[in-house]
N, C-alpha and C positions, 0 to 999 in steps of 0.2 A: 893403254887408255888414250894415248895420243892419236892412234890410228883409227879409233872408233868414230863413226859418224855422230853428229849432234842430233840424235833422234831419241824419243822416249824409249826407255828400256836398255839403252846402250851406255848409260853412265852409272857411276856408283855413288852418286851424291846421296846424302842422308835426307830423305823426304820428310822425316819426322822432326827435323831440327826446328826449334822455336827461337833460339837466340842466334842472331846473325851479325853481331858486332865484331869488328876487327881488333885483334889484340894490339897493345901498345908496343911500338917498335922504334920510337924516337923520343929521347928525353934530354933534358938540360942538366949539365953538370958544371957547377961553378959559373953559370951564365953562358956556357958553350953548348951548342947542340951536339949530342953524342948519339950515334946509331947503336941500337941494341937488338940482338936477336930475340924474336918473340919466343916466349916459353910455352905458349899454347896456340892452338889453331883458332879458326873462326867459331865464334860462339862458345869459347872456353873448352873446346874439345882438344884431345891429345894430338900432338903432331904425328905424322905418319912414321917418322923415324923413331919416335919414342914409344909407339904401340908394339905390343907383343905379336901383333899380326905380321909385323915386318921383321921379326927376329930372324936373323940369318943363321943362328946356331940352333937347330932343331933338337939337339941333344940336351940342352939345358932344361931340366925339369922345372926349374923355378920360373923361367921366362916362358915356357911353353904352355899354352892354354889347351886343356883336353877337350874343350867344347868344339875345337876345330876338327877333332877326330870323331868324337862320340855324340856330339850334339848336346842340346840343352836338356836338362832333366825336367820332366813335367810334374809340377806340384799340384796337389789337390786344392780346390778353392777353400778359402778360410770362411767358416760360417760367421755370419754377422753376430755381433754381440747383442744379446737381449738381457735386460735387467731381470731381477727375480720377480718383481710384481707383474711384468709383462709375460714372462714365461708361464706363470701359474695364475694368470687372470681367469676368473670365473671357474676355477677348479676347486671343488669342495669335497671333503671327506665326510661321509655320513655314517653315523653309528646309531644303532637302536639300543636303548637302555631303559631302565626303570629305577625308581627309588621308592622307599617305603615311608609312608606318612602316618603318624599316629593320630588316633581319634580318641581323646581322653574322655569326653563327656557324651558318649553315645551308648545306649544299652544294647544295641544290635551289633556293633562292630567296634574293634579296638584299633584297627589300622586299615589303611588303604594302599593299594598298589597303583602307582601312577606311571604311565608309560610316556617316555620322552624320546626326542631325536637330538643327538649331539652333532653339531655341524662345526667342522674345522676348515677355515679358509686358508688355503696355501699361499695366497698372494701376500698376506700380511701377518700370518700365524695368529689369527684371532679365532675365538670360539664363541658359540652361542648355544642355548638350550631352548628347544621348542617343544610344546606339548600339543599333540593333536586334539581336535575338538571331539568331545564325547557328549551326546545329547542327554539332557536331564541329569547331569552328574551332580549339580548342586554346588560347584565351586568354580572360581574363575580359571580360565585356561588361556593358552597362547604362548607368548614368549616369557619364559621363566628367568633366563639369564641374558642380559644384554650382550651384544657382540663386543668383544674386546680381548686383550691378552690377559689370561688368567694365571695367577701365581700358583706354583706347584707346592711350595712349602714356605716356611717363614723366612728362609734365607733369600727370598726374592727371585728364585728360579721360576721360569715360565714353562707352561706346558708346550711341548712340541709334538709334531706328528709321530715322532719316534717313540713317544711315551704312550701312545694309544694302541690298544689291542683288545681282542675279544676275551671276555672273562675277567677283566680287571675292574677295580673300583676306582672311581674318580671323586675326589672331594672338592666340591665347588660351593663356596659360600655356606658351608656348614651342612650341606646335603651330600650324601654319598650316592653316586649314580653307578650302577652296575651295568657294564656293556655286555649285550647278548649277541649282537649280530651287526653286520655292515653291508653296504650295497656292493655290487660287482666292481664298480670303478675303484672303490676304496681297497678291495681285495687285490686288484691288479696293481694298483700303485704301491701298496705296501710290499707285495711279493717282488715286484721289480726292483725295489730298493733294499732287498735282502732281509726283510722282516718276516718271520714265520708267524702265521696267524694261528690262534688257538681254535679249538672246536666250537662250533656254534651252540649256543644255549637257548633254551625256551624260557620265556618270561613267565613267572608264576601268575595264576589267575587272581583277579580282584574279587574278594569275597562279597563285597556289596553288589557288584555287577552280576555275579553269579546268582545271588539271591533274587535280584530284580528280574533276571531272565527266567528263572524258575517260576516266579509268581506270574509273569506275563504269559507263559505257556499254560499255566493252570487256568487263568481267566479267559483265555482265547476260546471263542465259540465258533465252531465250524458252521459253514453255510448250510442252512436247512433247505431241502427241496420242497417247494410248495407246489400246489396245482398250477396249471398254466394260467388260469384266470386270475390268480392272486400273486403270481410271480412278477413283482414290480421290476426287478433287475433284468429279467429276460425280456420283459416288455420294453424297458428303456433301451436295451441294446438292439432290439429288433426294429423299433419305430423311432429311433433317434433322428431328429431333423425332418420328420414327415409331419406335415401340417395340412389340415383341411381348410380351404378358403371359401368363405361365403360372403355374398353381397346382401346386406340387410337394410331395411328401411324403418325409420322411427317417425311415426305420424302423430304429432301432438297439436294438430290444428284446432281440436276441440277445446284446448286450454288457452287461456289468455296469453298472447305473445308467442304461441307455439307455431311450428311449421314443419314441413316434411324435410327430413335430412337423411342422407345415405351414409352408411358406415361399412367398414371391413371387419368381419369377424373371423378369428383364427381359432381352430380347435387343434390342440397339440396331442397327438396320439401317444406320445411317450409317457405322459403323466395325466392325461384326461383333463387338462386345464383349458380355459377359454379366456381370450382377450379380445377387446373391441377397440379398433383404431379409428381416430378421427381422420377425416379426409380433408384435403387442402381447401376444397370449395366451401366446407363448413366453417372454416376459421376466418373468413372475411368478416370483419366487423365484430369479432368475438375474441375473448381471451384465448391465448394459445395454450391448449392442452393436447399433448400428442396422443394420449390414450384416454378413451372414455372409460374403459374397464381394464384394470391391470390384470396380469396373468394370474388366474386362480380358478379353482373348481367352482362351477356355477350350480347352485342348488335350484331345484325345480320350484319348491315352495319355501321361500325364505322366511315366511311368517309362521310356518308350522313349527313351533318350538315346544319342547316338553314343559310340563308344569313346574318342574324343579329348576328351570333355567333362570338364573338371576337377571333381573331387568337392568341392573347397573352395568352389565357387561357390554362392551363396545363391538366386539367381533364374535362371529360364530366359528365354532370349531367342528371337526368331523364328528364329534360325539353328539352334538345337537342336531346335525343334519343327516337325514337318512337317505335321501335320493338326490342324485346329481344328474345333470344332462349328459347323455352319452351320444355317440354318433347315430344311433338308431332314432333318436328324437329330433335330429336336424335334417329335415327334408325341405326341398324347394317348394315354396308356397305355404309352408307351415308357419306357425307363430310360436315364439318363445318369449318368456318373461324374464327380464334381467333386473332383479331387485325392484319390481313394480313397474318397469317400463316394457311396453309391448313392441317387439321387433318382428317384422315380417321378412322372411328369407326370400330374396329375389332370385339369386342365381349362385352357381358355384363353378369352380374351375375344372379343367379336364382331369387333373389328378384326383380330385374329390370324386368325380363321376366314376373313374376307373376303380377307385377303392371300394365304393359302394357296390359296384357291379361284380367285382371279383372276390372280395372278402366277405361282404355282408349279403351278397346276392340280392341287392335292392337296386332298382333302376330309378335314378333321380328324375323327377318331372322336368319339363322344359322351363326355361326362364320365364319369370313373371314380368310382363311389361307394364310399367306404371307410367301413365301420362304425366310428364313433368309440367308443372304450371309455367305459364309464360313469365319470364322475368319482369318484374315490375320495378321500374326505375322511378323513384319518387321525384316529383318535380319540385325543385327548390323554390320556395316562395321568396319573392323580391322583398328586400327590407324597405322600411318606410323612409322616404326622402327626408333628410335632416336639415336641408337648406344650405349645405356646404357644397360649393361648386354647382355644376349642372346635374340634372337627373341622369343624363347619359354617362357622365363620369362616375356617379355613384353605382350605376348598374355594372359598368366595366370593372370596378373594383370588387364587386360582389362575385362576378364570374371567374375571376382570376386572382390568385394571391398577389401577383405582381401587377399593379394596375396598368392597363393599356388604354391608349387613346381611343375614343369611339370611332367606329368606321364612318367614313364619309362617302356620299354618293359622288364618285369621281366623274362619272359620265355627265351628270347634271352640272357639276362644277365646271367642266371643260366646255360644255355647250353654252352655258350662261355666264361665262367669265366676263367680268367688267360690264355686266348689264344691270342697270339700276332703274327703278321706277321712282320718279320724284313727284312729290305732292307738296302743295302749300297748305299749312294748317295753322290754326290758332287755338288758344286755350279756351275750353268751354267751362267756365266757372263764374261765380258771382262776384269776384273781386274786380273792381273797376280799373285797378292799375294794370291788370293783365290784358286789357282789351287792345292795347297798342302793340303787344308782343306778337311777332310773326316768326314762324318756324318753317323749315324745309325738311320734310321727312323723306328719306331715301331708303328704299327697299332693295336689297341685293338679291337678284334672282339666282345667284350661284349657291349661296348657303342660307338664305332666308333671314339674314340679320337686318336689323333696322338701325339706321343712324339718323339722329335729329340734330340739325344745326339751327341756331337762333340768329336772326338778323340783328345787326347793330343799329340802334336808333339813336341819333344824336340828341344830346341834352335831355335824355329821358331817365338817366340813372341806371339803365339796364345794360349790362355788359354782354355783348353777343359772343358767339363762338359755339363750341361743341356742347350740346345739351345732353346727348346720349351717345356713348361709344357703340360701335357695332355689336349688337346683342340680339339674341332671339327672345322675343317678348311673348309671354303667356297671355292667353285670353282670360278675361276675368271669370271667376267662379269655376275654374277647371280643377281637375284632380292633380295635386302636386306629384303624386307617384306616376301618373301618366299624363303629363301636361299636353295641351293643345296650343300650338303657336299660331301667330298671325301669318297669313299667306297673302299672295297677290289678289286673290278673289275677295278678300275682306276690305280692300281699299277702293273707295269711290268717292265722288263728290257728295258731301253731307254725312259721311260715315264718322262714327265716334270711335276713336282708338284710345284705350286706357293703357298708359305706360307708367307703371310704378305709382299708381294712385293719381296720376295726372291725366285729365281728359283732354284729348286733342280732337278737334273737328276739322276735317279736310274741306278746304274751300276752293282749291285750284289744283291743277296738274299741268304737266308739260305735254307737248305734242307727241313725244316718244311713247307716253303711256297709251295714247289713243292708237298709235300705229301698232303697238304690241298687242292691244286688245283686238285690232283688226286681223293680225296674223294668228292669234290664238283665241278665237271666240269661244272655244269649248271650256276655257278656264274661268270665264267671267260670266256673270248673269246679264240678262238683257237690261236690267235696271242700271247696273253699274256702267255699262257701255253708253247708255243713253244719257246718263248724267254727265259723263266726261264729254260726250259729243255736244251736248247742249251748252256746256261751259265754253268749249272751244269755238262754237258758232257765235256765242255772245262776244267772245274776245276777237273774233274776226280772223281766226287762224285756219279755217276750213273753206276759204273761198274757192280754191282749186277743186276740192271735193264737191262743192256745191255746183260749180260750173260743169264738172263732168257729169253729175247726177242730172242736171237740167238737160244737157245735150243728149244723154242716153234716153231720157224720157221723151224728148221731142223726136228722137230717132224712131222710137217705137210707135208714136202717134203723130205722124207728119201732117201739118195743116196745108191749106191750099196755097198760101203765099209762102213760097220756099225761098229761104235766104241761106246762103252758105256762110256760116259764121266762122268757118275755119279759114276762108280765103278772102271773102269780101270785106273791105274796111268798114262798111256800114254795120254789118252784123257784129264784128268784133268790138266796135266802139260802143254799141248799145249794150252789149253784155257786160263790158267793163264798167260802164256807167251805172248799170243796175246793181252790180255787185258791190260797188264802192259805198253806196248808201244802204246796203242790205244789213238789217239787224236781226236779233233773235225774235223781237216782237213781230217783225214782218214775216219771218218764217212761220211763227205760230199761227198768224192770221191766215196765211196762205196754206191751206191744207194740201193743195196739189204739190207744192214745193217740198213739204215735209214728207209726203208720200214718196216723192221722187228720190229724196235723200235716203229714205229707208229702203226703197227698192234697190237703189244703187249699192247700199251696204250689204243687202242680203243676196240679191240676184246677180249684180254685176259689180263685185267689189273691185276696188282699185288694186293694181299690183302692189305686192309687199315691197316696201323700200328697205334695202339693207340697213342693218344697225349702224354701220360705219358712216353711211351717207347721212342718216338722221342725226348722229352725234356731231358730224362735221358741220352740218347746218345749225345745230343747237349751240355749239360752242363758238360759232362765228358771230353770234349776237353780241354786240358791244355793250348794249344797255342791260344785259343780264335778264331779259324777259323770259318767261316760261313758254316760248313758242319759237318756231323757226321763222326765218325771214326769207322772203323771196319765193321763187318757184324753182323746184328741182326738175330740170328739164330731162326728158327721156325716161323718167321713172315714175313720177307722180301723175303727170297730166297725159292723157291719151287724146290726141287730136282726132276729131271726127272728120273723116274724109268725105262723108256724104253731106248733103245739104239738110239743115234743120231749120225750124221756124221758131222765133222768139218774139212774143208779143206781150201784152199786158197780163194775160192769164198764165202764160208759160214762158 
């Protein structure tokens, strides 16, 4: 070993060693360390000099190990231990047996033979007795003896599988069971354990069951062969699952509340019965009935009853009805009566047509086309307005279960956003204290709402402020269910506006109203425009329009003395001087000036001033007057480049 290299396979070390501790070789004796020769090797193994493998004397039979010469003896593997209940788990011995039960109070029988199965469970040496089920036997069956260890005698000895065999009697709970047979597993188990089985026996018959079987045979009636037309069983087996389908129409429009409705009719060939099914489109708005006529035979004349038929009976039987509908009576285009209701057969399916053509040799006519009436959708009537909210809100809640806000004209709202027509008005009533009250009525062109503000008058006892919040106002004497609201065309100088039983009379307006009327003359009447124009002329707010009208009139009719009022100082001064003292009475007296203003408005209207410019000038008025100040250069006045003439007449 000393000359072998230190490589795997060239050493004799024990690779299976698990203990590697070194033995004790040094100890103390009376306080002095004393060396001692170890009695064992590393891990408690024998030293080489103590092993029989290094025995020098090979002749010593005691020290010599025969394994070195003959090798180790191979032993068979030891089977693992299994307890008794595991070894015989789910292994049962089954024996067939019977016992005799007396019947003391029966004139027909004195005893009965009852057949049972005795089960023996090998895992715990328990037994049970089961009786198979017999129909109509008249007594309870099933488990007769519960599972458990059963005593064999009064000494307390228990039954074992060694005590069971064919042909022996077992006494269990006062009943004597006679074993007649066992199953193959039981035979193999008993024979393998050295028990010889007796010959198999036959159980005696039960007299009551024999008598019952004899009476059943005597009362049995063999199937009688009937003709083909009357053989219901043969017809059922031949036509089972074969049904004739027809589309039919029920027309009851001549009756009050009646209408045309289509149905599906089924004729079952297996038993000549008829059923009529409701269609889905007929169930809308009606009670749900899947079948109009349940499956039954349909009589041709259900009122044709015999004289002897009792009138108290509720249903007809085959004895009272002589004729029923057959496949030959069901033709497309024909009419049948279903308990007083008249049905028209419209069409049938392909199977029905083939059946009539091949079996009955009848060709079904083509389908009947009935013109279906146009669906009439009733228009819901609008409910009466109750005065809660606005009529638009009430109509929206009528059209939808969840109320939705009324639709708004978004285009009109965006175009006329922040556009208001303002009018000055007073109360038109007989109360003298209301004569000093002044109001400003503002009409929103975006949504048509009206706002009324009252002016504050000092030392009058009248508190000004908001008189009416933005609200759409009805016209008097209009229909509440379809109200008519005030619009821009209803407002002019002198108009009477009734707001919640208050009469307002319009007495003034601002310049923006007149400019809006000039831009949209189709929305207003001529009278309304003239009243606003006359008021603004009287207030002196249309001097530039009047200057332009006079210049245009003089341009169309030039006189001999030509003066350029646009460039010459003399012409401009005379025109301004004339317009400073010009009033409404002067204009009414001078028919030529009024005609010039009217012609300028219709023929040569002034350019439309943007709303932003009008409002800019309107809000720049520090005194809060209802007119614009100054002159808007470049937009309102058009300078006349040509020479015009201005004299006393023009």
